[in-house]
N, C-alpha and C positions, 0 to 999 in steps of 0.2 A: 449154814458154812455154803452161802448163796455163792456162784461165782466160781468157786475151786474146782475148776476142771479143765481138763485139755479137749481140744476139738482136734480133731483128726482131717475134718473136711476143710476143703480151697475154701477161704472166707474171702468176700467181696474188699474192695477197697478200703470204705466206709469203716469196715469190720476192723480190717488188720492197721487201719491206722488210732484205733481205742484200742486194742487187746491183744495185739501183737507182743512177744514178749513183755507182759504185762508185769510190773514188781509183784503180784496178789499172788501167782503162782508159788513164788517160793517165799516169801511173809506174810502175806495176807494185806497189805496194805496197799491200796487200792493207786494211788500215786507211787511216782518212783522217788527213788531214795535221793538226797543229795552228798555224795560223798568227795569231800573234800581235800582229803591227805593229800599232801605232797610225798612224804616216804611211807613207805610201807615196812613191816619186820618180817623176819623169817625163823621158824623153826630153830635152824642148825646151819651153820655155814654152807654145807654142800647144797643144800638147796638155794641158798641166795645165789652161788658160782652159777649153779644149773639154769636159774630164769635170766640172771643176766647175761648167759651166753645163748640164750635160745634156747636150750636143751630141755629145757619144762616152760609151762605156760606160767605166766604170774606176769605182775606190775612189781618190779622196783623203785621206781621214782615218776613223779606226776608228768612230768615235761613228756612222757610217753603215752598219758592216758591214765582216766579215772575210773570208777566204775558206774559210774552216772551216765559218764560220756559215753564206755563201752555197750548200755543198752541201747542209747540211741544210735550208737551204730551198726547193732545188731538190726534194730526196726528200719534204718534206713537201708540195708542189703535186702534184706525183703521186699521194703515197696520199690526199690529198681532190678529187683529180680536179680540183685550181684552176688558175688560171693564172700563180700567182704568190705568194708564201708570205714572210713577214716575222716574221723571230727575235726577241724581245725580252725583257727582263730579269725577269717573270713574267706569271704570268696572269691578277694585275691592273691590269699594263701592255695584255695585249693587248685587253681589255676596254674601259681608258679609250680604248682609241687607236681602237680601233672604232668606239666612239659617237663621239668628237671628230670624226671623220672624216666625218661626216657629219649632225652638229649644232652649230651655232652660237646666238650670242645671243639670245633670242626664238624659240626652237624648244622641238619638244615630241616626245617618243619617248613609243610605249606598249610596257610593259615586261610579261614575265608572273610573276603575282604572286607566285609562291615562286620565287625566286633566291636564289642564292649570298650569304651577307651583306655580305661584301665590295665585291660588287656593287650592295645595296642601301646601304649607307654610303657610293659612290661619287656614288650616284644621290642620295641626300638630305643629304651634306653636301659635296658640291664643284660638282657640277652646277648648284645653282641660283646657284652664285659666279660661274658661266659664263653666269645668264639662263637656264639649260637648266631645260623644267620634264618632269614624266613625268606615267604614269598607271598603277598595276599592276590588270594584269586578268588576269580568269579564261582562259583560251585555249584551255582543252580546249575550250570552245565557240567555235571563229574566227570567230561571227559577231559574240559579242563588240567584237572588234577592230573590225570596223566601227562599232559603236557608239561605240567611245569616240575616235574619230579627232574629231580640230580642222583645221579649217584652214592652223595652222602643222606639223602632224605629219608629221615628217621620216622617222622610222625606227621599224622595230619587232625588238623584242632579246625572244628567247626560250633558255630552258634546258631542254634535254630530254636525258636525264630531269633532275629538276631536284634540286637539294640543298636541303633534307636527304628530302624528303618521295616522290623519284621518281617523279615526275607526268611522265607519258608526253604529247605532245603531236605531233599529225598535222602535219610539218612540210609537205609536201604541199601540203593544203587550206589551210593558214598564208600559204604562198607565191601559190597563184592571187588570194588577197584580197590581199596586197601588190602582184604583179604587174599586178593592176586597176586599183590606186591607186598605180602609181609609186613606193611606198615599198620600200627597201633592208630586207630580210631577213635581220638579224646571229642565227647559233644559234650557244649556246656547247655545246662537243659532246665537253667533257673528260671526262665522265662515259662515255661510249662510244668515243671514239678511232676514229680511221679503219678500226681493223679491222672496228669494230663497225656502226658507221653513216656515211653519209655526204651530209651535208646538202646540199650543192652539185648533187647527182644531183639531190634532189626539190624542188629552186627555189629554193633558200636564195642569199643573194647574197655573202656573208661568215659565215666561219668563224671561230670562237676557240678555243683551249685555253690551258688550264695546262696545260702542258708537265712540270711539276715532277710531274705524276701519271703516270699510264698510261704517255706517250711515253718521259719518262726510266726510270721506275721503279723509282729502288732510293734513292728518299729524299734525292739527294744533291746537287741540282741546284733551283735556281728559274730558272724560264722561261715563257714563253709565246709562243703562235704566232697571228697571223691568216691566212686562206688566201680569195683572192678574185680577182677579175680585177686585170690588171697596172696598169690605171689607178689603180683606188683603191690598191694595194698602195705604189705608188711615189709616191703621195702623201701615204700613212702615215709611209713610211720619210724621204721628205727635208723635209717642212714637221711634224711630229709626234713620231715616235721619236725623229729628230737632233734635233732643238730643245729635247726636254725630257729627253735624255741617257738612253736606256733601251736602248738597245744590248743582245744578247747577247753575252757573250766568249765568244772562241772554246775557250776552256778545255771552258766550259757546252756549246758545240754540239757538242763532240767526246764529249763524255762521253752526250747525247744522243743522236748517230748510234750510239752503243757500244749502247744501251739500245733503240731500235729492232729491231735485227737481233731481238730473242729477243720482242718485241711479242707477237706471233702465240702463242708458247707458254707465255708468263705470263697474256696475258688469256684464252684456252683456261681454266688453271687458276684463275685468279680468277673464273670465272663459271661452272666446276663445283662451286668451294665454296661462293660465294654461293648458289646454288642448294638444294644440302645444308642450309645453315645458317639462310635462310627455310624451308624444309619441316621444320625440328627446330622452328623459334620459335613456328612458328605452330601447330603442335600442345601447347604447352605454358601449362599453366592460368594463369603469371601473367602471358604475357605478354598484351595487350589486344588490337595493332595489326601487322600485321609490311607494311611497304612494301616488294615487291619484283614488277620487272613482271615474271618469269617464272610467277609463282602466277597459277593461271587467276584468282583475288578479285580480283584486283589490278585496277581501273576501267577501263585503257586496254592492258589483256592483247592482246587483237586488236589494236590501231593499233603496242604494241612488236614485236608479229610479224609485221606488215606493212613496217616500217623497219628494223626491227634485226636484226641478224644473232646478236645474243646477247642475253643479257637483263643483263650487267654485271656486277661485282664487288663491286655496293655493296647493301646491305641495311638500312635504318632499321625502327625499332619499337618500340613505346610500351609501357612496364611499365604493370600497372595502378594500380602505389600511389603514383607521380608522382616527383618531386625525390628524397625521400628513397631510393628502390627505387634510382633510376637511381643516385645516388650510391655508396650500400651494394655493388651490382651490379659497376660499372667497378673499383670499389676490392680486388673481390674477384678479380679476374683473374687470371692466376699468365702465362699467354702470352701472351693480346691485351695491346696498348698501349694505353695514352690518349695519344692525340695528336691533331693539329688535319688534319693531311695525310691523303691516302686514295694507292690503288695502287700502295704500296711489298710487298716481300714479305713482311712482316711481316704480321700481323691487325691491324688498329690501331682503335679505335671512342673516339667522341667526345661531348659531351653538346653538342648546337647551342643549347640556350635559352642555355647560361652561358659557350658557348665561340665557335662561328664566327660565330655570328648574335646573339651578346653584346649587339651595338651598336644591335638595332633594339629598338624598344619593346617593352613588354607588350601593347600593344593590336596594334604591326603583326604581333609575331610570331603572337597570336591568330589574327589574319586570315590569316594564312600558314599555320597549321594546326601551327605548331611546339609542341607541349605539352612542359611538364616534364619527362613520362616518357620522351620522344623519345629515343633512342641512335643514332647513324651507324654502322655497323660495315662498314670496308673489307675484304675476306677478304683473307686472305696468302695466299702460297703454300704453307704448312705443310699437312700432311696435314690432310683435314676429319674425318677421328676427332680429332684430337688439340683442335683450334679446336672443335670442338662438345662435348668432354665438358671441355672450360675452361669457357663456356658452362652447361653446365650445372651444373657445380659451382657457380658463382657464383649461379646464380639459385637452387640448393639454400640458399646460405648466405643468401637473402631469406628463403627460406619459412620456415628456421629461426627466423630473429630477429622474423616473424610471430607464430610459434606461443609465443615464449617473451616476447612483445607488448614487444621491445626496434627497434621500427619504426617511425616517427611516421609514419603515413599523412594523404598530402596529401589534402584534403577540400575 
């Protein structure tokens, strides 16, 4: 009966990903069971009443969770060193739930100035309908957070590294400020995953993820996670996630549990490939700027080294000739795919100004540093030499069209 044992020692992350809360401890099954039940029965009416009222633990309706999801939530809480976790239907569900859990009509939130386009859209379009106000703040200087505070400020929301410019924020320094003023600090940890960064260890109160990305890692699940204190997670489950119908299905939870087992291996390859790609691009004459925390020229390189266990699999870079060059480059790629997502086995590229951040105004994009020549690349699991060859050939296409006068340069 090999494998039927409990180890008391603290496991390394690679072991935690595979064995923590494994189904085999209870049933002997190595893989987690899929429990898609919507309704749950009770031995008697009194038990049902107590479960529904919260006096007794249990599940009474699938909109609030399922057994497969609970196993995944337990694992996510362990991986992020949090008390509890909540799995939801998308990354945006995680972001919106986390914000709505701490904000109500008349409240104000401080948000780092360069965030994911979906977060920006939620804040500009939906938050005002709830009577919530916000300010975008340059959080690379934590003192700016204090200057932006108002009497009705109730939370601080940051993303590090940021999407798409890979700005790295000092979580520990920001957390010291938020704790001093009694404000919850919410950190989007999507780009890093708990394998590379643990914001709760550095003083954050809540961590959010788009599990669609690295946590699942195969481009076939939409999901999100929120990790934090038990009281916060319970409130979100009962009063926001359940009421808005944002639960994660048992099947998707199973796929993420399966994906997590290879997270360590995948992330190591993503990081290695990204670093080689960044080094190649930074030396190319058609590339204006490369944004990657692993390069020593990155403005927050030392902070990244302090708080991150690796530099991630995303590289953003700006082509010198703007939008037309970006379009020509992306169209010339043969291996890399044009796609909105990231963290997949395939190398993916996208144009933030016209894709993920399209909903932002020109003024807001300029303020966030998102130029027309900016491209975000998610390094896949292919051979690094093949990815670089594909990039080099696409850049050569631009170079050739420039020589022939066929490329309209942005002025």
